[in-house]
C-alpha positions in Angstrom: 71.2 93.2 12.0 70.1 92.8 15.6 72.8 94.4 17.8 73.2 94.2 21.5 74.9 97.3 23.0 76.8 96.2 26.1 77.9 99.1 28.3 78.9 99.9 31.8 76.6 102.9 31.5 74.3 104.3 28.9 76.7 107.2 28.4 76.9 109.8 25.6 78.8 107.5 23.2 76.4 104.6 23.9 73.4 106.9 23.2 74.9 108.2 20.0 75.6 104.7 18.7 72.2 103.6 19.7 70.7 106.5 17.7 73.0 106.1 14.7 72.4 102.4 14.4 68.7 102.8 14.6 68.9 105.4 11.9 70.5 102.7 9.7 67.6 100.3 10.4 69.4 98.0 12.8 67.5 96.6 15.7 69.3 97.7 18.8 69.0 96.6 22.4 70.9 97.8 25.4 72.3 95.8 28.4 74.2 97.2 31.3 77.3 95.1 32.2 77.5 93.7 35.7 76.2 90.2 36.3 77.5 87.7 33.7 74.5 85.3 34.2 72.1 88.1 33.5 74.1 89.0 30.4 74.0 85.5 29.1 70.2 85.3 29.8 69.8 88.6 27.8 71.8 87.2 24.9 69.8 83.9 24.9 66.5 85.9 25.0 67.4 88.5 22.4 69.6 86.3 20.1 71.7 89.2 18.7 73.8 88.9 15.6 76.5 91.0 17.2 77.5 92.4 20.6 79.0 96.0 20.5 80.6 97.5 23.6 81.0 101.3 23.3 82.1 101.8 26.9 83.0 98.8 29.1 84.9 98.8 32.4 84.8 95.0 32.8 85.8 92.0 30.6 83.2 90.2 28.5 83.0 86.6 29.7 84.6 83.9 27.6 81.4 81.9 27.3 80.0 84.9 25.3 82.9 86.0 23.1 83.8 82.4 22.2 80.4 81.8 20.6 79.4 85.3 19.3 81.3 88.1 17.7 81.8 90.8 20.4 83.4 94.1 19.4 85.0 96.5 21.8 85.3 100.3 21.1 88.7 101.2 22.5 89.5 105.0 22.8 93.1 104.6 21.5 94.8 103.9 18.1 95.7 100.4 17.0 98.3 98.9 19.3 97.3 101.0 22.3 96.1 99.0 25.2 95.0 99.7 28.8 92.2 101.2 30.8 93.4 104.9 30.8 94.2 105.4 27.2 92.5 108.8 26.7 93.5 110.0 30.1 97.1 109.4 29.3 96.9 110.9 25.9 95.5 114.2 27.3 97.9 114.3 30.3 100.8 113.7 27.9 99.7 116.5 25.6 99.1 114.2 22.5 97.5 116.0 19.6 96.9 113.0 17.3 94.9 110.0 18.5 92.4 107.5 17.3 89.7 104.9 18.2 90.0 101.2 17.5 87.1 98.7 17.2 88.5 95.2 18.0 87.2 91.8 18.8 87.0 90.6 22.3 89.4 87.9 23.3 91.0 86.6 26.5 93.7 89.4 26.6 92.2 92.9 27.0 92.5 95.1 23.9 94.5 92.4 22.1 91.9 91.0 19.7 91.8 91.4 15.9 91.1 94.9 14.6 87.9 95.3 12.6 88.2 99.1 12.0 89.8 102.2 13.4 89.6 106.0 12.8 92.0 108.8 13.6 91.1 112.0 15.5 92.8 115.2 16.7 93.0 116.1 20.4 92.9 119.9 20.8 93.6 121.4 24.2 90.3 120.5 25.8 89.1 118.5 28.8 89.0 114.7 28.5 85.2 114.5 28.7 84.8 117.3 26.1 87.1 115.4 23.7 85.3 112.1 24.5 81.9 113.5 23.5 83.3 115.2 20.4 86.4 114.3 18.5 86.7 110.9 20.1 83.0 110.2 19.6 83.1 111.2 16.0 86.0 108.7 15.4 84.3 106.0 17.5 81.1 106.2 15.5 82.9 106.2 12.2 85.0 103.1 13.2 82.0 101.3 14.8 79.7 101.8 11.9 82.4 100.6 9.5 83.0 97.5 11.7 79.3 96.7 11.8 79.2 97.0 8.0 82.1 94.7 7.7 80.6 92.1 10.1 77.3 92.3 8.2 79.1 91.6 4.9 80.3 88.2 6.1 83.4 88.6 3.9 85.7 90.8 5.9 88.6 89.3 7.9 89.8 91.4 10.8 93.5 92.2 11.2 95.2 90.2 14.1 97.5 92.3 16.2 100.5 90.2 15.2 102.0 88.5 12.2 103.1 89.8 8.8 100.1 92.1 8.3 100.5 94.0 11.6 102.8 97.0 11.4 101.9 98.9 14.6 103.8 98.8 17.8 102.1 97.4 20.9 101.9 99.6 23.9 100.2 98.4 27.1 99.9 100.7 30.0 98.2 100.3 33.4 95.5 102.4 35.0 96.5 106.0 35.5 96.4 106.3 39.3 96.3 109.4 41.5 100.1 109.1 42.2 100.7 109.9 38.5 98.0 112.6 38.4 99.2 114.5 41.4 99.9 118.2 40.9 103.1 119.8 42.4 101.9 123.4 42.7 105.4 124.7 43.5 107.1 122.8 40.8 104.8 122.1 37.9 104.4 124.8 35.2 100.8 126.0 34.4 100.7 124.0 31.1 101.5 120.8 33.0 98.9 121.6 35.7 96.2 122.2 33.0 97.0 118.9 31.3 96.6 117.0 34.6 93.3 118.8 35.4 92.0 118.2 31.9 92.9 114.5 31.9 90.7 114.0 34.9 88.0 116.6 34.5 84.9 114.4 34.7 86.3 111.4 36.4 88.2 110.7 38.6 89.4 114.2 39.3 92.8 115.1 40.7 93.2 114.4 44.4 94.6 117.4 46.2 94.6 119.3 49.5 92.8 122.6 49.7 91.6 124.7 52.6 92.6 122.1 55.1 90.7 119.2 53.4 91.1 116.7 50.7 89.3 117.3 47.4 89.1 116.0 43.9 89.7 118.8 41.4 87.6 118.6 38.2 88.7 120.6 35.2 90.8 123.7 34.8 91.2 126.9 32.7 94.1 129.2 32.4 94.2 132.7 34.0 96.3 135.3 32.1 96.8 138.0 34.8 96.3 136.9 38.4 99.5 135.7 40.3 100.3 134.6 43.8 102.1 132.1 46.0 101.9 128.6 44.4 98.9 126.8 45.7 97.2 129.9 47.1 93.6 130.8 46.3 93.5 134.2 44.6 89.9 134.9 43.6 86.5 133.6 42.7 84.5 133.9 39.5 81.1 132.5 38.5 81.4 129.7 41.2 85.0 128.8 40.3 88.1 129.5 42.4 91.4 130.7 41.0 94.6 129.0 42.3 98.2 130.2 41.8 100.7 127.9 40.0 104.5 128.3 39.9 104.3 130.6 36.8 100.7 131.6 36.6 97.2 130.6 37.8 94.3 128.4 36.9 90.5 128.5 37.4 89.1 125.4 39.1 85.4 125.2 38.2 84.3 122.1 40.3 85.4 120.2 43.4 84.4 117.0 45.0 85.1 116.3 48.7 87.1 113.1 49.3 84.8 110.6 50.9 85.8 109.6 54.5 85.7 105.9 55.4 82.2 105.0 56.3 81.0 108.5 55.5 78.3 109.6 53.0 79.0 109.7 49.3 80.1 113.1 48.0 79.2 114.9 44.8 80.9 117.2 42.3 79.8 120.8 42.8 80.8 124.3 41.7 84.0 125.0 43.7 82.6 127.9 45.7 79.6 125.9 46.7 81.7 122.9 47.6 84.1 124.9 49.8 81.4 126.8 51.6 82.6 128.1 54.9 86.1 126.8 54.2 86.7 129.3 51.5 89.0 132.1 52.6 88.1 135.7 52.1 89.2 136.3 48.5 87.8 138.8 46.0 85.2 138.0 43.3 86.8 138.9 40.0 84.0 138.8 37.4 85.0 138.7 33.7 83.4 141.4 31.5 80.4 140.0 29.6 81.4 141.8 26.5 85.2 142.3 26.6 87.0 144.8 24.3 88.5 143.2 21.2 92.1 143.6 22.4 91.2 142.5 25.9 92.3 139.1 27.3 89.9 138.7 30.3 90.6 135.0 30.7 88.0 132.2 31.4 84.3 133.0 31.7 81.3 130.6 31.4 79.2 133.3 29.7 80.4 135.7 27.1 78.8 138.1 24.5 80.3 139.4 21.3 79.0 141.0 18.1 79.7 140.8 14.4 77.7 143.6 12.7 74.0 142.8 13.1 74.6 139.4 14.8 75.0 139.0 18.5 76.5 135.8 20.0 75.7 134.8 23.6 77.9 131.8 24.4 77.7 129.8 27.6 79.5 126.7 28.8 78.6 125.0 32.1 80.3 121.8 33.3 78.3 118.8 32.2 75.7 121.0 30.7 74.0 121.3 34.1 72.4 124.7 34.9 71.7 125.5 38.6 69.4 128.3 39.6 72.4 130.6 39.8 73.5 129.6 36.3 70.1 130.3 34.9 69.9 133.7 36.6 73.3 134.8 35.3 72.5 133.6 31.8 69.2 135.4 31.9 71.0 138.6 32.9 73.4 138.0 29.9 70.5 137.4 27.6 68.8 140.6 28.7 72.0 142.5 28.1 72.1 141.0 24.6 68.5 142.2 24.0 69.7 145.7 24.6 72.2 145.6 21.8 71.4 146.7 18.2 71.3 143.3 16.4 68.7 141.6 14.2 69.9 138.0 14.9 71.0 136.6 18.3 72.8 133.3 18.5 72.4 131.4 21.8 75.2 128.9 22.3 77.5 128.1 19.4 80.6 127.1 21.3 81.5 123.5 21.6 80.4 120.5 23.7 77.1 120.5 25.7 74.4 123.1 25.0 72.4 122.3 28.1 71.1 119.3 30.1 68.6 121.3 32.2 68.5 121.6 35.9 71.6 120.9 38.1 70.9 117.6 39.8 74.2 117.6 41.8 73.5 121.0 43.3 70.0 119.9 44.1 71.2 116.6 45.7 73.6 118.4 47.9 71.2 121.1 49.0 69.8 121.1 52.6 66.3 120.9 51.0 66.5 119.2 47.6 62.8 119.8 46.9 63.0 123.5 47.5 66.2 123.7 45.5 64.5 121.7 42.6 61.7 124.3 42.7 64.1 127.3 42.7 66.0 125.7 39.8 63.0 124.9 37.6 61.5 128.3 38.1 64.8 130.0 37.2 65.0 127.9 34.1 61.4 128.8 33.2 62.2 132.5 33.6 65.1 132.1 31.1 63.0 130.2 28.6 60.1 132.7 28.9 62.5 135.5 28.0 63.6 133.7 24.8 60.0 132.8 23.9 58.9 136.5 24.2 61.7 138.0 22.2 59.9 139.5 19.3 62.3 142.2 18.0 64.9 139.9 16.5 65.4 136.3 15.4 67.0 134.0 18.0 69.0 131.0 16.9 69.9 128.2 19.3 73.3 126.7 18.1 74.0 123.3 19.5 77.6 122.3 19.1 77.1 119.2 21.3 74.4 117.3 23.2 71.3 118.6 24.9 68.8 116.9 27.1 65.5 117.5 29.0 65.1 121.2 29.8 68.2 122.0 27.7 66.4 120.8 24.6 63.4 122.9 25.5 65.6 125.9 26.0 66.8 125.5 22.4 63.2 125.0 21.2 62.3 128.4 22.5 64.4 129.9 19.7 63.2 130.6 16.2 65.6 128.3 14.6 67.7 125.4 16.0 70.9 124.4 14.4 73.1 121.6 15.6 76.3 119.7 14.7 75.9 116.4 13.1 77.5 114.6 16.0 74.9 116.0 18.5 72.5 113.8 20.4 69.2 115.1 21.8 67.1 113.7 24.6 63.9 115.7 24.5 62.3 114.1 27.5 62.2 114.0 31.3 60.7 110.6 32.1 64.0 108.8 33.0 64.3 111.2 35.9 60.7 110.6 37.0 59.6 114.2 36.0 56.8 115.6 33.9 59.0 118.6 32.8 58.5 122.3 32.4 60.3 125.0 30.4 57.1 125.4 28.3 57.6 122.1 26.6 53.9 121.5 26.3 53.9 124.6 24.0 57.1 124.4 22.1 57.5 120.7 21.4 54.1 120.0 19.8 54.5 123.3 17.9 57.6 122.0 16.3 56.9 118.3 15.7 53.2 117.9 16.2 51.2 116.4 19.1 51.7 112.7 18.2 55.5 113.0 17.7 55.8 115.0 20.9 54.0 112.2 22.8 56.3 109.6 21.2 59.5 111.5 22.0 58.6 112.1 25.6 57.0 108.7 26.2 59.7 106.4 24.6 62.5 108.6 26.0 65.1 107.5 23.4 68.1 109.5 22.3 67.7 111.2 18.9 70.5 111.7 16.4 70.9 115.1 14.7 69.8 113.6 11.4 66.7 112.1 12.9 66.0 115.4 14.7 66.1 117.3 11.4 63.9 114.7 9.7 61.1 115.1 12.3 61.4 118.9 12.5 63.0 119.0 16.0 65.9 121.0 14.5 66.1 123.2 11.4 69.6 122.7 10.2 72.4 120.2 10.7 76.0 121.4 10.2 78.7 119.0 9.1 82.2 119.4 10.3 84.2 118.9 13.5 83.6 120.4 16.9 86.2 123.1 16.4 84.6 124.2 13.2 81.0 124.5 14.4 81.2 127.9 15.9 82.6 129.5 12.8 80.1 127.7 10.6 77.2 128.9 12.7 78.5 132.4 12.7 78.7 132.4 8.9 75.1 131.2 8.6 73.9 133.7 11.2 75.6 136.5 9.1 73.7 135.3 6.0 70.5 135.2 8.0 70.9 138.7 9.2 71.7 139.9 5.6 68.7 138.3 4.1 65.9 140.7 2.9 63.4 138.3 4.4 64.6 138.6 8.0 62.8 141.8 8.8 59.6 140.3 7.4 60.2 137.2 9.5 60.6 139.3 12.7 57.3 141.1 12.0 55.5 137.8 11.3 57.1 136.2 14.5 55.7 139.1 16.6 52.2 138.7 15.1 52.3 134.9 15.6 53.3 135.2 19.3 50.4 137.6 19.9 48.0 135.3 18.2 49.2 132.3 20.2 48.9 134.4 23.4 45.2 135.1 22.6 44.5 131.4 22.2 46.4 130.3 25.3 48.7 132.5 27.4 52.2 131.3 28.0 51.6 131.6 31.7 48.9 129.0 31.5 51.4 126.5 30.1 53.8 127.3 32.8 51.2 127.0 35.6 50.0 123.6 34.3 53.5 122.2 34.0 54.7 123.5 37.4 51.5 122.2 39.1 52.7 118.6 38.2 56.3 119.4 38.9 55.5 120.7 42.4 53.9 117.4 43.3 56.9 115.5 42.0 59.4 117.7 43.9 57.6 118.0 47.2 56.3 114.4 47.6 58.9 112.4 49.5 58.0 109.1 47.9 58.1 110.5 44.3 60.4 108.4 42.1 62.3 111.6 41.2 64.2 111.6 44.4 65.5 108.1 44.2 66.2 108.4 40.4 68.1 111.7 41.0 70.2 110.2 43.8 71.0 107.2 41.7 72.1 109.4 38.8 74.2 111.8 40.9 76.0 108.9 42.7 76.3 106.9 39.5 74.3 103.9 40.7 72.9 101.8 37.8 69.2 102.2 37.0 68.0 99.7 34.4 64.4 100.9 34.3 65.3 103.8 32.0 67.1 101.7 29.3 65.5 101.4 25.9 63.1 98.4 25.9 63.9 95.4 23.6 62.2 95.8 20.2 
């Protein structure tokens, strides 16, 4: 079928469906919602068999849905209606949820149901759930719906009549009045639910240090206590704030925009507060806590299981600032000092990495200089992985990765990913050539022709397609909560294999041979020479594209071209 993906943004779910549908030989085009006349012109030009809307904030015009089947992916179970379904489910502490694919009609979310799939909601942030459990259910339901439409024989179930046995529940947008936190009255569990329900967007509006901020995300703190609402400590760029019966870590803040003032961006909390931050102690968590220790939240943690080391990291949105890169490099060097034969990098859940931190760069006094500091810190980290020759390194991708984050993974000896992962091994949509030694690692894995195709076409790649072309070595089935344990079992088997020591010796010899042909530093110099020009040239497209990305302004130039 020829399918038009209609979305308000080419977000993670839209990218995953684009990749999954192409894997199944459908012809897929993408159109960003906005102007109805432009939409109708695109439909008349492309003549799709079906319109599929994975993420849509506006209604599909009647002149379209009345003449062509249009399917809406709604992040709620059958009978659920409204624009804040997943937000409300997380804030209410729901544990069982679902995704419904229904046909567009005049009343929002009220059309006939073509398919639906259930999912669980563990205690995670909304955006994490959306990219993982909800995405898995959405893809399963959407693919089934597409199959049913293609059959020409399936009749969707109207949300009324004798065949409908679900209750209808329509609820309005979840506004800030309902999200607000009462620091003196709400227990920590309730505070965390509210923070998690708004972690990516829109944030929870609150007052802090004499200003208004949107709070994005939250993690429990087991030990620190104080007066409700008081800031107690900092850790890894986050701030700890006391609740009525405990405390929570706030990783990111966004200043409320003043009328007529400049747009604001989401930043690590300590960076955002700047001089407003009161003098509170830095309370770092141990990198390798004792087994019976409960050190609370940390974005980088190391543990061991016999001959296998696990260096897990989790940065909001997968973005890695220069400081993130430096701290992860320090953690990696600590891991190299441990007596292991296999080191697993990643292996938690959600994003692996999306490369440099565009928000921190955008907010910096000198974005070009910050871009340079960030990419060189990222290159330092990748170089350390590439030159590790005394053990096998496995990159374990529980979730998505893009740009330099993919190249960080490719520096490892093996790349394993969850079947729901989506990879974007390119930089072009940000107007960048790229670094992280990609000119060495990507052709080494997939060949020069495939590397050129991946970086030139700049399309999302499904886990299955990545395995097929050699971009990854193994794809693990199972849900997001199961990936870490599955990767740990496989790493244990790898460490126990008699071939592992031979592989380590062969790896060292291969690295030395490659170095004689062309030193790693030569790849780095060549890449950074191009990147320096793109960073420090004011008219470089990178600056406008970065600003548009950070401030969520639509950019159609980077969408997949019609096929």
